[in-house]
PLY file of the C-alpha trace (Angstrom):
ply
format ascii 1.0
element vertex 278
property float x
property float y
property float z
element edge 277
property int vertex1
property int vertex2
end_header
-1.76 -72.80 25.35
-2.75 -69.47 24.15
-6.07 -67.93 25.25
-8.76 -67.64 22.39
-10.32 -64.53 24.45
-10.70 -61.72 21.63
-8.31 -58.82 21.44
-9.77 -55.71 22.85
-10.40 -52.87 20.13
-10.60 -50.09 22.46
-7.11 -48.80 21.32
-8.02 -48.70 17.89
-11.32 -47.16 18.51
-9.80 -44.40 20.77
-6.82 -43.40 18.36
-8.68 -42.11 15.45
-11.94 -42.59 13.38
-11.76 -44.96 10.70
-11.66 -42.30 7.76
-8.76 -40.53 9.53
-6.46 -43.60 9.12
-5.12 -45.16 6.06
-5.62 -48.86 5.59
-1.86 -49.59 6.26
-1.91 -47.57 9.27
-4.80 -49.38 10.81
-3.37 -52.68 9.95
-0.07 -51.92 11.70
-1.83 -50.50 14.41
-3.99 -53.51 14.99
-0.92 -55.70 14.55
1.03 -54.01 17.03
-1.79 -54.08 19.59
-2.08 -57.83 19.10
1.51 -58.42 19.40
1.56 -56.33 22.78
-1.79 -58.24 23.89
-0.02 -61.39 23.42
2.95 -60.26 25.47
0.86 -59.60 28.41
-0.90 -62.97 28.38
0.91 -65.29 31.16
0.12 -68.46 29.32
1.66 -67.18 26.15
4.76 -66.37 27.99
5.14 -69.71 29.93
4.60 -71.96 26.78
6.08 -69.89 24.01
8.97 -68.22 25.61
9.76 -69.67 29.25
9.23 -73.47 28.21
11.82 -73.61 25.14
14.25 -71.98 27.33
13.77 -74.06 30.08
13.74 -77.16 28.11
17.23 -76.08 26.48
18.55 -75.73 30.12
17.46 -79.05 30.96
18.70 -81.01 27.96
21.16 -78.53 26.50
23.36 -77.95 29.65
22.60 -80.58 32.06
24.28 -83.34 29.82
27.74 -84.40 30.30
28.55 -83.93 26.65
26.98 -80.62 26.03
30.43 -79.12 25.40
31.28 -81.85 22.82
32.13 -80.90 19.28
29.39 -81.83 16.82
30.24 -80.79 13.10
30.45 -76.84 13.06
29.39 -76.37 16.84
28.85 -78.32 19.72
26.00 -80.48 21.26
24.53 -77.73 23.28
23.85 -75.50 20.13
22.51 -78.54 18.33
19.74 -78.84 21.18
19.26 -74.93 21.40
18.43 -74.97 17.61
15.51 -77.61 18.19
13.99 -75.98 21.39
13.97 -72.50 19.75
12.20 -74.01 16.76
9.83 -76.04 18.85
8.80 -72.75 20.75
8.16 -70.88 17.44
6.08 -73.90 16.02
4.07 -73.53 19.22
3.49 -69.96 18.82
2.84 -70.10 15.21
0.00 -73.02 15.84
-1.60 -71.56 18.89
-1.70 -68.02 17.55
-3.22 -68.83 14.21
-5.45 -71.44 15.77
-6.90 -68.83 18.46
-7.33 -66.16 15.98
-9.49 -68.56 13.65
-11.42 -69.42 16.73
-12.34 -65.88 17.55
-13.48 -65.25 13.97
-15.59 -68.18 14.10
-17.18 -66.85 17.13
-18.02 -63.49 15.42
-15.42 -61.42 16.69
-14.68 -60.02 12.98
-17.82 -57.89 13.57
-16.33 -56.04 16.49
-13.06 -55.27 14.19
-15.57 -54.07 11.34
-16.97 -51.66 14.04
-13.64 -50.37 14.99
-12.71 -49.55 11.37
-10.92 -52.57 10.28
-11.66 -54.75 7.12
-11.52 -58.28 7.04
-8.27 -57.92 5.03
-6.75 -55.60 7.39
-7.60 -57.74 10.54
-6.11 -60.78 8.66
-2.97 -59.11 7.59
-2.49 -57.55 10.97
-2.95 -60.90 12.77
-0.22 -62.46 10.48
2.22 -59.84 10.77
1.77 -60.17 14.79
1.80 -63.78 14.62
5.30 -63.82 12.45
6.83 -61.32 14.60
5.92 -63.15 17.94
7.07 -66.40 16.55
10.49 -65.09 16.42
10.73 -64.43 20.16
11.02 -67.99 21.33
13.91 -68.30 18.95
15.57 -65.11 20.32
14.99 -65.99 23.88
16.27 -69.50 23.71
19.29 -68.42 21.68
20.01 -65.64 24.21
19.87 -68.43 27.09
22.12 -70.70 24.92
24.82 -67.84 24.49
25.08 -67.49 28.13
25.57 -71.29 28.79
27.95 -72.11 26.45
26.30 -72.98 23.17
28.85 -72.48 20.29
29.18 -72.40 16.62
32.23 -72.16 14.73
31.16 -68.99 12.83
29.17 -65.94 13.56
27.25 -66.22 10.62
25.85 -69.63 11.64
23.84 -67.99 14.53
22.21 -65.77 12.11
21.35 -68.30 9.60
20.27 -70.90 11.98
17.92 -68.39 13.82
16.36 -67.38 10.56
15.69 -70.51 9.15
14.47 -71.96 12.46
11.71 -69.17 12.20
11.14 -69.59 8.43
10.44 -73.47 8.85
7.80 -72.99 11.38
5.39 -71.13 8.88
3.68 -74.38 7.97
2.56 -74.89 11.56
0.52 -71.63 11.30
-1.52 -73.56 8.54
-1.47 -76.52 10.80
-3.25 -74.40 13.71
-5.70 -72.99 11.22
-6.63 -76.69 9.97
-7.01 -77.79 13.59
-9.41 -74.83 14.45
-11.26 -75.37 11.37
-11.88 -79.08 11.81
-12.45 -79.23 15.69
-14.20 -76.05 16.03
-14.24 -76.12 19.88
-12.53 -74.15 22.63
-10.10 -76.85 23.32
-8.81 -77.04 19.35
-5.80 -74.81 20.06
-4.92 -76.59 23.14
-5.11 -80.01 21.26
-3.06 -78.71 18.12
-0.58 -77.11 20.52
-0.29 -80.23 22.60
-0.01 -82.44 19.67
3.08 -80.57 18.72
5.05 -82.55 21.73
4.34 -85.92 19.81
5.07 -84.63 16.31
8.31 -82.87 17.51
9.57 -86.00 19.20
9.02 -88.38 16.13
10.56 -85.55 13.99
13.68 -85.76 15.97
13.47 -82.32 17.43
14.18 -83.17 21.26
16.58 -85.73 20.68
18.14 -87.78 17.65
16.51 -90.96 16.53
17.83 -94.10 14.77
16.65 -97.37 13.49
13.04 -97.69 12.64
11.97 -94.53 14.54
14.39 -92.65 12.34
13.17 -94.02 9.13
9.50 -93.25 10.19
10.65 -89.80 11.19
11.78 -88.77 7.86
8.27 -88.47 6.77
6.89 -86.47 9.84
6.02 -82.81 10.03
8.97 -81.72 11.79
11.81 -83.56 10.14
12.02 -81.30 7.21
12.02 -78.08 9.25
14.30 -79.48 11.87
16.83 -80.60 9.44
16.79 -77.57 7.53
17.29 -75.33 10.77
20.25 -77.60 11.54
21.82 -77.06 8.26
24.24 -74.28 9.14
25.65 -76.70 11.75
25.05 -80.09 10.53
24.95 -79.62 6.54
22.55 -82.65 6.53
24.56 -84.99 8.66
21.92 -87.44 10.69
23.46 -88.77 14.10
21.65 -91.48 16.06
21.31 -91.44 19.82
24.22 -93.49 20.02
26.35 -90.79 18.35
26.96 -92.50 15.12
26.40 -91.05 11.54
23.22 -92.51 10.09
23.14 -90.80 6.70
23.69 -87.26 5.19
20.08 -85.94 4.22
19.57 -84.17 0.86
18.37 -80.52 1.15
15.89 -81.26 -1.80
14.23 -83.91 0.18
14.08 -82.10 3.59
12.60 -78.99 1.89
10.19 -81.56 -0.23
8.89 -83.02 2.95
8.42 -79.50 4.47
6.39 -78.40 1.38
4.50 -81.70 1.31
2.97 -81.33 4.97
2.54 -77.43 4.04
0.14 -78.90 1.26
-1.47 -81.34 3.31
-2.27 -78.68 6.25
-3.42 -76.35 3.36
-5.73 -78.85 1.73
-7.27 -79.76 5.25
-7.94 -75.87 5.45
-9.79 -75.71 2.19
-11.74 -78.75 3.13
-12.64 -77.44 6.69
-13.87 -74.16 5.19
-16.22 -75.90 2.75
-17.21 -78.44 5.43
-18.23 -75.27 7.62
-19.98 -73.60 4.82
-22.29 -76.68 4.17
-23.18 -76.87 7.85
0 1
1 2
2 3
3 4
4 5
5 6
6 7
7 8
8 9
9 10
10 11
11 12
12 13
13 14
14 15
15 16
16 17
17 18
18 19
19 20
20 21
21 22
22 23
23 24
24 25
25 26
26 27
27 28
28 29
29 30
30 31
31 32
32 33
33 34
34 35
35 36
36 37
37 38
38 39
39 40
40 41
41 42
42 43
43 44
44 45
45 46
46 47
47 48
48 49
49 50
50 51
51 52
52 53
53 54
54 55
55 56
56 57
57 58
58 59
59 60
60 61
61 62
62 63
63 64
64 65
65 66
66 67
67 68
68 69
69 70
70 71
71 72
72 73
73 74
74 75
75 76
76 77
77 78
78 79
79 80
80 81
81 82
82 83
83 84
84 85
85 86
86 87
87 88
88 89
89 90
90 91
91 92
92 93
93 94
94 95
95 96
96 97
97 98
98 99
99 100
100 101
101 102
102 103
103 104
104 105
105 106
106 107
107 108
108 109
109 110
110 111
111 112
112 113
113 114
114 115
115 116
116 117
117 118
118 119
119 120
120 121
121 122
122 123
123 124
124 125
125 126
126 127
127 128
128 129
129 130
130 131
131 132
132 133
133 134
134 135
135 136
136 137
137 138
138 139
139 140
140 141
141 142
142 143
143 144
144 145
145 146
146 147
147 148
148 149
149 150
150 151
151 152
152 153
153 154
154 155
155 156
156 157
157 158
158 159
159 160
160 161
161 162
162 163
163 164
164 165
165 166
166 167
167 168
168 169
169 170
170 171
171 172
172 173
173 174
174 175
175 176
176 177
177 178
178 179
179 180
180 181
181 182
182 183
183 184
184 185
185 186
186 187
187 188
188 189
189 190
190 191
191 192
192 193
193 194
194 195
195 196
196 197
197 198
198 199
199 200
200 201
201 202
202 203
203 204
204 205
205 206
206 207
207 208
208 209
209 210
210 211
211 212
212 213
213 214
214 215
215 216
216 217
217 218
218 219
219 220
220 221
221 222
222 223
223 224
224 225
225 226
226 227
227 228
228 229
229 230
230 231
231 232
232 233
233 234
234 235
235 236
236 237
237 238
238 239
239 240
240 241
241 242
242 243
243 244
244 245
245 246
246 247
247 248
248 249
249 250
250 251
251 252
252 253
253 254
254 255
255 256
256 257
257 258
258 259
259 260
260 261
261 262
262 263
263 264
264 265
265 266
266 267
267 268
268 269
269 270
270 271
271 272
272 273
273 274
274 275
275 276
276 277
């Protein structure tokens, strides 16, 4: 997925000396440099930006019923939401995992030499990660607009995009936990690759029914995808046969999302303590 090679500190060193910059300026400078560095990495563009849009084109426009009405939108818009959220989750997981691995390899010392404190480098990374995670949603939504996706109201586009972005924040914690536990160069690839399985069982790619649906309600992606679909679906859950299964409670969807966030956070805490003992 995203390479774990360190971010160059040359622009930070050449812009000014550490004393001539405020803490906020240094943080934002590093954040911007990190963001633009991610955009220059081919693997980042392919897996985080191009892949979700390509998946939407494959499943959202190639199906016969893509123009069919589905609650307050059409089928294509429903698929668009899932693909945009999936791309954002990949970005969150990959970036947080690769940043953690770089710090484990001692890259933090180089940042200190460039005048950044630990707090500034962490804050800059978080800002860059959160900003970059919005791009898969924007690219996928732009592709969808050009190919026939429709909502009944303009506000649904904004609400769906913002919700899709916010509910992927738990996957940043997931990427961090994976990097702390696996502690290998393949940790980021494993955690990002596992999202495909988790997304399938969470109903991101296609609706589920029967036993699979019952299981999916307690998986990491179910809460986020249900919340992201809310402006269009208002909690209605349809099976792959097109029949209404149930109307989900917003409290349950949010509870599942928070539950998995807490689980990932707990794994991070245990992972840190485990690393200290070693």
